[in-house]
N, C-alpha and C positions, 0 to 999 in steps of 0.2 A: 416586820415581814415574817410570817410563819411559812416554813418550807418543810415538806415531808419528802424524804427520799425513800421510795418504796422498794424498788428492785432494779435489776439489770438482767438482760437476756442475751444468750449466745455470745458471751465474752470470748476473747482470744485465749488460747492456751498459752500460758506463760511459763509454767513450771515443767521440769523434766518429766513429771508424772502425767503430763497432758492436761493439767487443770490450772486453776488460778485461785489465789487467796485475795479476793478483791475487796476494796473499800473505796469510799468517795470522800473527796475533800471539797468543801464549798467555801467561797470567799466572795464578799461583796466589794467591788472595786469602784472607786470614784474617778471621774475624768482627770483629776489632778494627780492621780497615782496613789492616793491613800487607799489602804485595804483594811477590811475588817479582820478580826482574829479568825483564822481558819477554823472551821468546824468539820469534824470527821465522823463517819459512821464507824462501827466496829468492822473488823475484817472477817470475812466468812471463808473458812478453810475449804480448799479443794472443791470449788463449786463454780461452774460457768454460768449459773443462773441465780446469783445471790439475792436474798431478800433481807433488807435492812429495817424497813418500817421505822425510820428514825426521824423524829421531828426536831427542827432547829429553829431558832429565832434570831433574826438580824434586825438591827436598828437602821432604818433608811433615813438618810439625811437629805437626799436629793433624788428626783426622778431620773437623773442622768446616770445614776449608779447602775452597774451591771453585775449580775450574778455569774460567777465563773464556777463551773463544776468539772472536776477531774476525777478519773477512776484510775486507781493504782493497784498493782499486784504486790502484796506484802512479801518480802523476802527476809528470812532469818539472817542470812549472810549478805552483806553488801547493801546497796541502795535499792529501794523499791522501784519497780518498773512502771512507767506511765503507760496506761492502756488506751487512754483517749481523754478528750476534753471537749 
């Protein structure tokens, strides 16, 4: 399965500066709980409308698998913040 993550628009402000350092994580999940290796975009600094244009490839084993996409705000200190999925 070829997946291209193009961009996001109007993301939440997560940083003190009123911006976000967003990136995406994609995982292909099977009904039995197995997961593919997570694939990530690069993080885009201080931008509420990031553009990634990142192509990723996943091996599909079953039509019952689901693609899960999550967007995070990168933090230099502490854990990254989940922005949505």
